[in-house]
N, C-alpha and C positions, 0 to 999 in steps of 0.2 A: 156773312159779311163779305165785303168786296175782296179782301185778301184770301179768304177761303174759297170763294168762287174762282179766283185766278189760279189758286193752287189746284183745284179740281180740273180746270181747263188744261193746265200744263201737264198734269198726270195723264189725262185722256189723250192729248195730242201725242205725247211720247209713246204711249201704248200702241196707238194706231200706227205711228211711224214704224215701230219695231215689227208689228205684224205685217204691214204692207211691204216693208223692205225685204223681209225673209221670204214672203210669198212670191214677190217679183223675181228674186234671185234663185230660189230653190223649189218653187212649186207650192201647191196647195197644202201638202202635208206639213211642210216647214212653217207655213203661215199659221195653220191650225195649232201646231205644237207651240209656236211662239205665243199664241193667245192662251193656251193652257198653262204655260209657264207664268204668264202674267196673272192668270187667275189663281194659281197656287200661291204666288207672292201675296196676293190680296187676302187669301185665307190666313196667312201668318199674321197680318195686321188685324184681322177680325178677331182671332182668338187672343192675340196679345192685348188688344184694347179691352176685351171682355174681362181679362184678369188684372187690368190696371196698368199695363205697360204703356199702352197708348196714352192714357191719362197722364202718366209720368212724362212722356215726351211733350205733351201739351203744356205741362206745368213747369217742367225743369228746363231752364235755358241751356244748362250744360249737356244734358242728355240729348236735347234736340240738336245742339250744335255739333256734337260728336257724330251722331248718325248722319246729319246733313253733310258734313265734310267727307265722310266715308262714301255716301251716296254720290256726291258730286265728283269725287275722284274716280269712282267706278264708271259713271256716265262718260267722263272725259277720256278715260282709258279705252272704253268701247269706241268712242269717236275717233281717237287717234289710230286705233287698229284698223278701222274702216278706211280712214284717209290713206294709210300706208299699205293697204292691201293691193296686190298686183293684179292687173287684169288677166283673165284666163287666156289660155292659148287659143281658144276658139274665137275666130274672127267673123262669126256670122253663119257658120255651118248649120243649116237647119236640122240635119239629123242629130248632130251633137247636142243642139239645144233641146230637141225633143227628148233625147235620152236623159238629159239633166232633169227635165221636168218629170219624166217617168220614174226616175230614181233619185229623188232629192236627198235621201240619206247619204248617198255617196258624194253629193255636191257640198252639202253642209251637214255635219252630224246633227241629228235631231236632238241628241242629248245636250249638245252645246247650245242649240237654239232654245231649248226649254230652260236651261239654267240661266241663259242670258236674260230672258224675260222674267224669270223668278227673282234673280238678284237685283235686277233693275227696280223692281217694285219693293222688295224687302228692305233695301237700303235707302229708300226715299221716305223721309218722315212726313212728307206731304200726303202720302197715302193714308197713314195713320190718322193725321189731322182730319182728312176728309171723312173717314168713317166715324170718327168721334163727333164731328159736326153734323153729319147727315143722318145716321141711323137713329140716334136718340129721339129725333123729332117724331118717330113713328112708334115709340114705346109709351104705353099708357102710364100716366103718373102713378096709378095704383097697382101696377104689375107686381106680383109677388116676387118674381125672380128676374130682376132687370138684366143681370148678366146673361142669363139663358135667352131672354128675349132679344138682347143685342146680338148674340151669336146666331140665332135663327133668322133674324131679319138680315144680318150681314151676309149669311150664307145664301139666302134667297136672292138678295141683290147681286151677289157674285155669280151665282148659277145663271141668272137671267141675262148676264152680260156675255155668257159663252156664245149664244147664237149670233150676237152682234159681232163678236170677234171672228167667228167662223165666216160671217158674211164679208168682212173686210178681206180675209184671206182668199176666199173664192173670187171676189171681184178683182183683186190684184193679180191672182194667178191667171184668170181669164184674160186680163189685159196683156199680161206678159206673153201668153201663147199667141196672141193675135196682132201684136204690135212689134214688128221686127226691129224698129228703131229703138225700142226699149230694150230688147234683148241684146242688140249690138252695143248699147251704151250702159251695160250693167256696172262697169267699173266707175262710170260717172255717178251712178246711183249711190254706190258706196261712198264716194267723196261727198256728195250732198248730204246723205244720211249721217256720215261721220261728223261733218261740220255742224249739223243740227244737234246731234247728241252732245258735242262739246258745248254748244250754246246752252242746251238744257242744263248741263253740268255747271256751267258758270252761273246761270240764273239761280240754280239751287244753292250754290255756294254763297251767293250774296243775298239770299232770302232771309228776312228777319223771322223770328219765331212768331207765329200768329197769336194775336191776343185772345184771351179766353172769352 
């Protein structure tokens, strides 16, 4: 349906934004770790949907609303943090920028990057709705164990997305190393990304539960 297609589009845009933002700021490793965090969050929804939690979110207005507001609050909190972040002391020094690219873990802790991607996905009911709408289309009606088939297909879909996420990280990191104007304007990137995350949070907060 159109509402589910819109939900899938919003989820994908937000994931790409998170990967690209971290890769531009902190290098390839940070972008890849961001993608892995997003993938880990998707695994939670895959296994939850297989045991019925995802179906509960799709059927229960209360469960959907609670998770929706938690997810919206988390997205807006991330956005506000980005908007309030202070620009670094570096004002375009090439050597310092190269060092930041070479050691992204010191620039942005990779654990923090991973958890950001993880919780962004886990707390978004649209991800659960997407898997519930998408994966069952590929399960044969006569399958003996539909839950197992759901898990296997969901895992396959999620694993196949990893190279795409890595590609976004590599492309963004390559651009950051070669575009000085981007490097000098990293604090503006934080502001733009922060505003977009707040926008995603607001959109999620006012999203109605998708119809079955």
